C-alpha positions in Angstrom: -18.3 -18.4 -24.0 -14.9 -19.5 -22.0 -11.4 -19.4 -24.0 -11.4 -23.4 -23.2 -14.5 -23.9 -24.8 -13.7 -21.8 -27.7 -10.4 -23.9 -28.5 -12.1 -27.2 -28.2 -14.7 -25.3 -31.2 -11.5 -24.5 -33.1 -9.9 -27.8 -32.8 -13.3 -29.8 -33.4 -13.6 -27.5 -36.4 -9.5 -28.8 -37.4 -9.7 -32.2 -36.4 -13.5 -32.3 -39.1 -11.7 -31.3 -41.6 -8.2 -33.6 -41.2 -11.1 -36.3 -41.0 -12.7 -36.0 -44.4 -9.7 -35.5 -46.3 -8.8 -38.5 -45.0 -11.3 -40.8 -43.7 -12.7 -42.0 -47.1 -8.7 -43.4 -47.6 -8.2 -44.8 -44.6 -12.3 -46.9 -45.5 -10.9 -47.9 -48.5 -7.8 -49.2 -47.1 -9.8 -51.3 -45.0 -12.7 -52.3 -47.4 -9.9 -54.4 -48.7 -8.8 -56.3 -45.7 -11.0 -60.2 -45.8 -13.5 -60.4 -43.1 -13.3 -60.2 -40.1 -10.6 -58.7 -39.8 -12.3 -55.8 -41.9 -15.3 -56.0 -39.4 -13.3 -56.0 -36.2 -11.4 -52.8 -37.6 -14.4 -51.4 -38.5 -15.6 -51.9 -35.5 -12.5 -50.6 -33.7 -13.1 -47.5 -35.5 -15.8 -46.9 -34.7 -17.8 -46.8 -38.4 -20.0 -49.9 -37.2 -21.9 -52.5 -34.6 -20.7 -55.8 -33.9 -22.8 -56.5 -37.2 -21.7 -54.1 -39.4 -24.3 -51.7 -39.8 -23.3 -48.2 -40.3 -22.8 -46.0 -36.4 -21.9 -42.4 -36.0 -19.1 -42.7 -34.0 -15.1 -42.5 -34.3 -12.4 -41.1 -33.1 -10.4 -37.8 -33.2 -8.3 -38.5 -35.8 -5.6 -36.4 -34.4 -2.6 -37.8 -36.3 -3.8 -38.0 -39.6 -5.2 -34.5 -39.5 -1.4 -33.6 -37.8 0.2 -35.5 -41.2 -2.2 -33.3 -43.0 -1.6 -29.7 -41.6 2.3 -30.6 -41.8 2.4 -30.8 -45.2 0.7 -27.7 -46.0 2.8 -26.3 -43.0 5.8 -26.6 -45.3 4.2 -25.8 -48.5 2.6 -28.9 -50.2 -0.6 -30.0 -50.5 -3.2 -31.5 -48.1 -3.4 -34.5 -50.6 0.1 -35.2 -50.8 -0.5 -36.7 -47.4 -2.7 -38.4 -47.3 -1.3 -41.9 -47.7 1.2 -40.4 -44.9 -1.9 -39.8 -42.7 -3.8 -43.0 -43.8 -0.6 -45.0 -42.2 0.1 -43.3 -39.7 -3.8 -43.8 -38.3 -3.5 -47.6 -39.2 -0.5 -47.6 -36.5 -1.9 -45.8 -34.1 -5.4 -48.7 -34.2 -2.7 -51.4 -34.2 -1.7 -50.2 -31.3 -4.8 -49.6 -29.3 -5.8 -53.0 -30.1 -3.0 -54.9 -28.0 -3.2 -51.9 -25.5 -6.6 -52.8 -24.9 -5.5 -57.0 -24.8 -2.7 -56.5 -22.7 -4.1 -53.9 -20.3 -7.6 -56.0 -19.7 -9.3 -52.7 -20.8 -13.5 -53.1 -22.1 -14.2 -50.1 -22.6 -13.5 -48.1 -25.7 -14.9 -44.5 -26.6 -17.9 -45.9 -24.3 -17.9 -49.2 -25.8 -16.9 -52.7 -25.4 -13.3 -52.8 -26.4 -12.5 -55.4 -29.6 -11.3 -58.1 -27.5 -14.2 -57.6 -25.1 -16.1 -58.7 -28.4 -14.4 -61.0 -30.8 -11.6 -62.1 -28.6 -8.5 -61.8 -28.0 -6.9 -63.8 -30.9 -9.1 -62.1 -33.7 -8.6 -58.6 -31.8 -4.2 -59.0 -32.0 -4.1 -60.7 -35.3 -5.8 -57.4 -36.4 -3.9 -55.0 -35.2 -1.4 -57.3 -36.7 -2.7 -57.1 -39.8 -3.1 -53.3 -39.3 0.6 -52.7 -39.2 1.3 -54.6 -42.2 -1.2 -52.2 -44.4 0.4 -49.3 -42.7 4.0 -50.2 -43.8 2.5 -51.3 -47.2 1.3 -48.1 -48.1 3.8 -46.2 -46.9 6.5 -48.2 -49.2 3.8 -48.0 -52.2 3.7 -44.3 -51.5 7.3 -43.6 -51.8 7.6 -41.9 -48.7 10.3 -43.1 -45.8 9.2 -46.5 -44.4 11.7 -46.6 -42.0 10.4 -43.3 -40.5 7.4 -45.2 -39.9 9.3 -48.7 -38.6 11.5 -46.1 -35.8 8.1 -45.3 -34.4 7.0 -48.2 -34.2 9.9 -49.8 -32.3 10.2 -46.8 -29.7 6.7 -47.6 -29.3 6.9 -51.3 -28.6 9.5 -49.8 -26.4 7.3 -48.6 -24.4 4.6 -49.9 -24.3 7.1 -52.8 -22.8 8.5 -50.4 -20.3 5.0 -50.1 -19.2 4.3 -53.1 -18.6 7.6 -54.0 -17.0 6.4 -50.4 -14.4 3.3 -52.8 -13.3 6.1 -55.6 -11.2 8.1 -52.8 -10.3 7.9 -50.6 -7.1 10.9 -48.6 -7.6 10.0 -47.2 -11.3 11.8 -43.6 -11.1 10.6 -40.1 -13.1 12.7 -40.0 -15.5 12.2 -43.7 -16.4 8.3 -42.8 -16.3 8.9 -40.0 -18.9 11.3 -41.5 -21.0 8.3 -44.0 -21.5 5.2 -41.6 -22.7 8.3 -40.5 -24.8 8.2 -43.1 -26.8 4.7 -44.9 -26.2 3.5 -41.4 -27.3 5.6 -39.1 -28.5 7.0 -41.6 -31.2 4.2 -41.6 -33.1 2.8 -38.1 -32.7 6.7 -37.1 -34.1 6.7 -39.6 -37.0 3.0 -38.1 -38.1 4.6 -34.6 -38.8 7.3 -35.7 -39.8 6.1 -37.9 -42.3 3.4 -35.2 -43.5 5.8 -32.8 -43.7 8.0 -35.4 -46.0 5.5 -36.2 -48.1 4.6 -32.1 -48.2 8.4 -31.3 -49.7 9.6 -30.2 -46.3 13.4 -29.3 -46.0 15.1 -31.4 -43.3 15.1 -28.7 -40.8 11.5 -28.6 -41.3 10.9 -32.1 -41.5 13.6 -32.2 -38.2 12.0 -29.9 -36.7 8.3 -30.7 -36.9 9.3 -34.2 -36.1 10.2 -32.3 -32.1 7.0 -30.4 -32.3 5.4 -33.4 -32.8 6.9 -35.0 -29.8 6.3 -32.5 -27.1 2.7 -32.7 -28.5 2.9 -35.9 -28.3 3.8 -36.0 -24.9 1.6 -33.7 -23.7 -1.2 -36.0 -25.1 -0.1 -38.8 -22.6 0.1 -36.1 -19.6 -3.1 -36.0 -20.8 -4.5 -39.3 -20.7 -2.9 -39.8 -17.4 -4.6 -37.0 -15.7 -8.0 -38.6 -16.9 -7.1 -41.5 -16.4 -7.5 -40.8 -12.3 -9.5 -37.4 -12.8 -11.6 -38.1 -15.7 -15.5 -37.5 -16.2 -16.5 -41.3 -17.0 -19.1 -40.1 -19.5 -17.0 -38.0 -21.4 -13.8 -40.4 -21.3 -15.6 -43.1 -22.2 -13.7 -45.3 -19.2 -14.9 -46.6 -15.7 -13.8 -43.7 -13.2 -10.0 -44.0 -11.7 -9.5 -46.7 -14.7 -5.5 -46.4 -14.5 -5.5 -46.6 -10.9 -8.1 -49.7 -10.5 -5.2 -51.1 -13.0 -2.2 -49.8 -10.5 -0.8 -48.5 -13.3 2.3 -46.3 -12.7 1.0 -43.6 -14.8 3.0 -40.6 -15.4 0.6 -38.2 -12.1 1.2 -41.8 -9.9 5.0 -42.0 -10.9 5.4 -38.2 -9.5 3.4 -38.6 -6.3 4.8 -42.3 -5.8 8.5 -40.3 -5.7 8.3 -36.9 -3.9 9.3 -38.3 -0.8 6.8 -37.1 1.4 5.0 -39.1 3.8 1.8 -38.3 1.5 4.1 -40.5 -1.0 5.0 -42.7 1.7 1.7 -43.5 2.7 0.5 -43.6 -0.9 3.1 -45.9 -2.5 2.3 -48.8 0.7 -1.4 -48.4 -0.3 -0.7 -49.0 -4.3 1.5 -51.3 -4.0 -0.6 -53.2 -1.2 -1.8 -56.9 -3.1 -4.5 -55.9 -1.1 -8.2 -54.6 -3.0 -8.2 -50.8 -2.8 -10.6 -47.8 -3.0 -9.7 -46.1 -5.8 -11.1 -42.8 -4.9 -8.6 -43.2 -1.8 -6.1 -43.3 -4.0 -6.9 -40.4 -6.3 -6.6 -38.2 -3.5 -3.5 -39.4 -2.3 -1.7 -39.1 -5.6 -3.6 -35.5 -5.6 -2.3 -34.7 -2.3 1.5 -35.8 -2.9 1.5 -33.5 -6.0 0.8 -35.5 -8.4 -1.9 -33.3 -10.2 -0.5 -30.0 -10.1 2.8 -31.5 -11.1 1.4 -33.0 -14.4 -0.7 -29.9 -14.9 2.3 -28.2 -14.4 4.0 -29.9 -16.7 0.9 -29.6 -19.8 1.9 -26.1 -19.7 5.2 -26.2 -19.9 5.5 -28.9 -22.9 2.4 -26.7 -25.1 5.6 -23.4 -24.7 7.4 -26.0 -26.5 5.6 -27.3 -28.9 4.6 -23.9 -29.9 7.8 -22.1 -29.9 8.5 -25.0 -32.3 7.0 -24.2 -34.5 7.0 -20.5 -34.3 11.0 -20.8 -34.7 10.2 -21.8 -38.3 8.7 -20.2 -41.8 5.6 -22.2 -42.5 2.7 -21.0 -43.8 0.4 -19.1 -41.8 -3.0 -20.9 -41.7 -1.6 -24.7 -41.3 0.8 -23.3 -38.1 -2.0 -21.6 -36.3 -3.9 -25.0 -36.4 -1.2 -27.0 -35.2 -0.9 -24.5 -32.3 -5.2 -25.1 -31.8 -4.5 -28.4 -31.2 -1.6 -27.6 -29.0 -3.6 -26.5 -27.0 -7.0 -29.0 -27.4 -3.8 -31.7 -25.8 -3.6 -29.6 -23.1 -7.5 -28.6 -21.8 -9.7 -31.7 -23.6 -11.8 -33.0 -21.6 -11.7 -37.3 -23.0 
């Protein structure tokens, strides 16, 4: 067994435990919703098909698992962080429902997206309900709602930047990184900080675990962008070169576009052209201009930063080891 496969198996065990701890409460929260919002949510979560029949598919449950582990890392009980974990997962799925509508994506987790199956309006409304439910859940359990609303505002700022980048030809790499910090890093930061708060962590522990989460979330965004160009559709559940088909200003693309080389100029000419382009050719140009190698280098740096942030703290060993395992998942995964 290779080291990558070993890490993947360890991470799968960590995530499976997180799902086992959190999913009953998550299902209870979703079951409280009226139909068709409940039906759409469960379909989107991978729990059932469009008719409500049970299905085996489900998401990674990264954010709720992080919330639980953060609580345990500071000496709290996993159960104390379940409301925080459910709230963060509700916010995450609110963002995915809206993202799929805005991006026009028709596949998620190997199935038609919720908007593609149920329509734009119902999918957007379902996302809105999930966000409201998340905030209600946090407030009713005595957790700081502002920690969640601040993350949501950052997330929306990042999504807004992502959308405006589509019509711009002058996006800088620093702008693109800032967008990723907000769009993905903010909610993962919130998951870790909120979990640590629920577990009774000190202000230093809460802040440092939040920083760990931001590094980890950013690493996940880098890898998402990597897989959006070079991922295997059989593993990702999305079409090949999906980000290039949508002319997304993803991190590898902007790194390549701003490289200042002849290849970068050739990529810019093709990428900004209104004429249809061969996405496989665009992928080769992004790689030749350095976008692939730059992304992999940054992933390694973020993994080291995340790990260093954890090891600088005094935390419970077992959950800390699980958190470190998830940093390797972020940089070595295939979906």
